[in-house]
N, C-alpha and C positions, 0 to 999 in steps of 0.2 A: 211595907207590906209585901209579902211573898206573892209571886205570880199565881201560885196554886190557890191563894185565898181570893182571887178576883171573882167577882160575880159576873153574870152574863151582861148586865148593864155596864159594868166597868170595862169589859172587853169591847163592847159596842162603841164606847166613847173614846177609848184609848187607841192610838195608832199601833199597827203591828210592829213597826220599826222600833218604837219605844218599848213595847212588850218584849221584843227580841233582845234588846239591850239588857233589860231586867232579867230575862230568862238566862242568857249566857253569863251574865255577871253572877247570878245566884249559883248556877251550875259550876262555873269555873272551868269549863272545858268546851271544846269545839263541838258543834252539832251540825248534822246534815240538814239542809234546807227543808227537806220533806218532814223530818222529825220535828223541826220547829213549827211548821204549819200544822202538823198533827197535834202538837201541844195546844196550839191556839184553838183548833177545832174542838178538842176535848174540853178545854176550859170554858169556851163560849157556847158549847153544845150546838155547834154549827154542822150543817150538811155541806157537801162540796159546793153545790150550786149557790148556796147562800153567801159564800165569801169569795167567789171567783174574782170579782173586781178588786177586792182588798188584797188578794194574793198577788195580782199583777202589780199593783202599786207597791206592795211590800218588796217584791223582787227588785223593782226599779230603785226603791229607797236603799236596799241593801248594797246595791252596786254604786250608789252615789254618796251614801253617808260615810264620812271619813272615820267613824267609830268602828266600822266593821272591816274585816279582812277575809277575803276568799282564800282559803288554804289550798284549794284544788278539789275537783270532783264534787262540787256543791257543799263542801265543808266550810263552815263559817265560824270565825272567832272574833274576839275583840282586839283591835289594834293595840290597845294598852298592854296586852299580854306579851308583846314581842318587841325586842330591841330593834334598832335600825339594822344592825348586823344580821339578826335573824331574818328579817324581812328580805334583805338583799340576798342572803345565802340560800334560804329554804323556799322562799315564796316567789321572789322575782323570777321572771323567765330567764332561762339560761341563754346567753348569747355566745355563739362561737366566734372567736377572733381568728382572723387569718392575716398572716404577714403579707405585705405587698412585695412582689418581686421587683428587685432592682436589676440593673444591667449585669452585675456580677452573678446574680442568681440565675439569670437566663443563660449564661454561658456555662454554668456548672452542670456537667453531664450526669453527675450522681444524684442530682435533685429530681425527685419525682413529684409531679403535680397531683393534686387531689383526684383520685379515681384512675390515675395512670396505671398503677399496679394491677387493678382489676382488669383493665383492657388487655394487659400482657397475658393474663391467665386464660383469656378467651381466644387465643390464637388457633386452637384446634377445632373451633366451632366453624362449620362450613357456612359460607355466606348464603347459599341457596340449598334448601333441602329438597328431597324428592316429592314431598307433599305440597310444595309451594308452586303456584303458577308464576310463569315469567311473562313479562310484558315484552311485546315486540318493539324493537328500536326502529323508529321511522327512518333513521338515516342509514340503516343497514339494508343493502340491496337484497339480501336473502330473505328479509322479513317483509318485503314490499308485496302487497297484493293490490292489483289495480281493479277497481270496480268498473263494470261496463257502464258506458254512458247511457243515460236514459233518454230515449227518444220522446219528443213532445207528444207523439201520438199514444205513448204508453201511459201517460199521466191521466189518472181518473179523477174527475172533479165531481163531488157529490152535488145533487141538485140544490140542496140547501145552500151550499157554498156559492153556486151560481147566482142564486137570489141575493145573497149578501153582496156579491161583487157588483150586481146591477144596481143595488141601492147605493153602494159606495160611489159608483160612477155618477149617479144622479145627484148625490150630495156634492160631489166635486164640481159638476156642471152648474149647480145652483150657486155655489160659492164663487165660481168664476164670474157668473153673471152679476152677482152682488158687488164684487170688487171692481168690475168694469164701470158700473154706474157711479 
């Protein structure tokens, strides 16, 4: 039976993952995830809110079911359509291989490391521009500024702070009394 011939009752009873397999098998071509979901909504006469839970489960199933293959950018196909070589070449993520340097390579002056040639091109860029602020070096005597010492009489304590200090002193006194007994 073709997927377009399904009734609403059939769609309600069948899992989206099985319907997706049937749909992709009949179509014979890859489809975008959202197009697949739109097909299911049209066949079952669903509104978005009616199938939200089923869509979540469907997406999970797509990622875990070995019959399906994500080609990229939410495009899905059937794994049966691809040979192992196709999967490795077109679908598997590209891994960059780097050679490990040995002692001879490290002594080779003509060998440039990754990104080294880019750094050579940046020699004409100033390290500090006019619009940048510079930080003072604390070890440089020219940059040193000595703050005046604050006299104890210059310190202002808010009345609320005094109340807190009194309470803290009382708490300490009570604790000392408790530990002595």
